[in-house]
C-alpha positions in Angstrom: 0.1 0.0 -0.1 1.1 3.3 -0.2 1.8 5.8 2.6 -1.1 7.5 4.2 0.9 10.7 4.3 1.8 10.5 0.3 2.4 13.5 -1.4 -0.2 12.5 -4.2 -2.9 12.3 -2.0 -2.5 15.4 -0.1 -3.9 18.7 -2.1 -1.7 21.5 -2.3 -4.2 23.2 -4.7 -6.2 26.2 -2.7 -9.7 26.7 -3.8 -12.0 29.5 -5.0 -12.7 29.7 -1.1 -8.8 30.6 -0.8 -8.7 27.1 1.4 -6.9 23.8 0.9 -10.1 21.3 -0.4 -11.0 18.4 2.0 -9.1 15.0 1.9 -10.7 13.0 -0.7 -10.7 9.1 0.6 -11.7 7.8 -3.0 -13.6 4.4 -3.0 -14.2 2.6 0.0 -15.1 -1.0 0.8 -16.0 -2.2 4.0 -15.1 -5.9 4.4 -16.2 -8.2 7.0 -13.4 -10.4 9.7 -14.5 -12.9 11.6 -12.8 -12.8 15.3 -14.4 -15.4 17.0 -18.1 -15.6 17.2 -18.1 -11.9 16.4 -17.5 -10.1 12.8 -15.8 -6.9 12.6 -16.1 -4.1 9.6 -13.0 -3.0 8.3 -12.6 -0.2 6.0 -10.2 -0.3 2.7 -9.5 2.7 1.0 -8.8 1.7 -2.1 -7.0 4.7 -3.5 -4.0 3.5 -1.2 -3.8 0.2 -3.0 -0.7 -0.2 -5.1 -2.7 -0.8 -8.4 -2.9 0.1 -11.8 -6.1 1.2 -13.4 -5.4 -1.2 -16.3 -3.7 -4.6 -16.0 -0.2 -4.6 -17.7 1.8 -7.9 -18.7 4.7 -8.9 -16.2 7.6 -9.7 -18.3 8.9 -12.0 -16.3 6.0 -14.5 -15.5 4.1 -12.9 -18.4 0.7 -12.2 -16.4 -1.7 -9.9 -16.4 -1.4 -8.0 -13.4 -3.2 -4.8 -11.9 -0.7 -4.4 -9.3 2.7 -3.0 -11.2 2.7 0.4 -9.5 4.7 0.6 -6.4 6.4 3.8 -6.7 6.3 7.3 -8.6 6.4 6.4 -12.2 8.1 9.6 -13.3 10.8 9.2 -10.6 11.2 5.6 -11.5 11.3 6.0 -15.3 14.0 8.9 -14.9 16.3 6.8 -12.5 16.0 3.4 -15.2 14.7 5.2 -18.1 12.0 2.6 -18.8 8.4 1.9 -17.1 8.7 -0.8 -14.4 6.8 -4.0 -15.8 7.5 -6.7 -13.2 4.9 -7.9 -11.1 5.4 -7.8 -7.2 5.8 -11.8 -6.6 8.7 -11.6 -9.7 10.7 -8.5 -8.3 10.4 -9.8 -4.8 11.6 -13.4 -6.1 14.4 -11.2 -8.1 15.8 -9.5 -4.8 15.8 -12.8 -2.6 17.5 -14.5 -5.1 20.5 -12.1 -5.6 20.8 -11.4 -2.0 21.3 -15.3 -1.5 23.7 -15.7 -4.5 25.6 -12.5 -4.7 24.8 -10.6 -1.8 23.2 -7.3 -1.4 25.4 -5.0 -3.2 24.7 -6.2 -6.1 21.0 -5.9 -6.0 19.5 -4.1 -9.5 16.3 -3.4 -11.1 14.9 -6.7 -12.2 14.8 -5.0 -15.7 18.0 -3.3 -16.3 21.7 -2.8 -14.2 21.0 -0.1 -12.4 21.2 -1.0 -8.5 18.2 -0.8 -6.2 18.3 1.8 -3.2 17.7 0.7 0.0 14.3 2.2 0.0 13.3 0.6 -3.5 14.5 -2.6 -2.0 12.2 -1.9 1.0 9.1 -1.1 -1.2 9.8 -3.9 -3.6 11.1 -6.9 -1.5 9.1 -8.9 1.5 9.9 -7.7 5.0 12.0 -11.0 5.6 14.4 -10.3 2.6 14.5 -6.4 3.6 15.8 -7.4 7.3 18.3 -10.2 6.0 19.6 -7.1 3.7 20.0 -4.6 5.9 21.7 -7.4 8.5 23.9 -8.0 5.5 25.4 -4.6 5.1 25.6 -4.3 8.9 28.0 -7.6 8.7 30.0 -5.9 5.8 30.9 -3.0 7.3 31.8 -4.7 10.8 34.0 -7.1 8.7 36.1 -4.1 8.6 37.0 -5.0 12.2 40.1 -7.3 12.6 38.3 -9.6 15.2 35.5 -10.4 12.6 35.2 -13.7 10.8 32.9 -15.1 8.0 31.0 -18.2 8.6 32.7 -20.8 6.3 29.4 -22.9 6.2 26.8 -19.7 6.7 26.1 -17.6 3.3 26.6 -13.6 4.3 27.3 -14.4 7.8 29.6 -13.5 10.4 30.4 -12.4 14.1 33.1 -10.4 16.1 35.6 -12.7 17.8 36.6 -10.8 21.1 38.8 -13.7 22.1 40.8 -14.6 19.3 44.3 -14.0 21.2 43.1 -16.8 24.0 41.4 -19.2 21.8 41.2 -19.4 18.2 38.0 -21.7 18.5 35.0 -20.0 17.5 31.3 -21.5 17.1 29.0 -19.6 14.9 26.2 -18.0 16.2 24.1 -19.0 13.5 24.6 -22.5 12.7 27.2 -23.8 15.7 29.8 -24.6 13.0 33.0 -24.7 14.7 35.7 -22.8 12.9 39.5 -22.0 13.6 40.0 -18.0 13.8 43.8 -17.9 12.4 43.3 -20.0 9.4 39.7 -18.7 8.8 38.3 -22.3 8.2 36.5 -25.6 9.6 38.3 -26.1 13.0 41.1 -28.4 12.9 39.6 -31.0 15.3 42.4 -32.9 17.4 45.4 -30.3 16.2 46.4 -26.8 17.8 47.1 -24.1 14.8 50.7 -25.1 15.1 50.2 -28.6 14.4 47.5 -27.6 12.0 50.5 -25.6 9.7 53.2 -28.6 10.5 50.7 -31.3 8.9 49.9 -28.8 6.1 53.2 -27.8 5.6 55.6 -31.2 6.1 53.0 -33.7 6.6 53.6 -34.3 10.3 51.8 -32.6 13.0 54.7 -32.9 15.2 57.2 -31.7 13.0 59.2 -29.5 15.4 59.4 -32.9 17.8 60.3 -35.4 15.3 63.1 -33.3 13.8 64.1 -32.3 17.7 64.3 -36.4 18.2 66.0 -37.5 14.7 68.9 -34.8 15.6 69.5 -36.4 19.3 69.3 -39.8 18.5 70.9 -40.0 14.6 74.9 -40.5 14.4 76.3 -39.5 11.3 78.0 -42.7 9.3 81.0 -42.0 7.5 82.7 -43.8 4.7 85.5 -46.2 4.5 87.7 -49.3 2.8 87.3 -52.4 4.0 88.2 -56.0 2.4 86.2 -58.5 1.7 86.6 -62.0 1.0 85.8 -61.8 -2.5 88.1 -58.6 -2.8 88.0 -55.0 -1.7 84.9 -53.2 -1.7 83.7 -49.9 -0.4 81.0 -50.5 2.5 79.9 -47.9 5.2 80.3 -48.2 8.8 80.3 -46.5 12.0 
């Protein structure tokens, strides 16, 4: 619906008496809503519904719709340089799909490449999608914080981990996935960060301890000449 305070419904032309004319409510339809055992009459001010007087063909679903009139037509055509010919359902699906697949910064008009403003997204998207979009923009802003970590499993969700100096293990507040802040990956179960690095680089999680053990328990062997019954030959010995 349009806002009751939309300027298009607020007459500004003074009449012959020097006063602003009375508000014209337009067509009003009373409908009955059943609540328990009683029926409550609710007036519907039809002029506030975002509907066209004549049906238009949606460019996406090709169905004839009366609802393709979401915002100021002149303003829209000035921004996009075309009429808006996509129905509400298809537009909401387009915005939700874009948000899920490529993120809030890439939400565009379903008919051209112009990026939609926050106000336009609020007009055209469903409430849940708009809230997700706002939250995603907030998370992208927070991601500039050095303590921020994007979840490796959830799409477009992250959080600030203030205890990273004490522990690099993080549990996602959205899906409970365990992650490593230092490696920005799934948690390396059974290994600390140093062991995980050693396993990736050397193939041995205890590479430093193994190197130290070999250094202490391996003797240097030299080559020297010995005589065998078959003749002279080179053989390694202590």
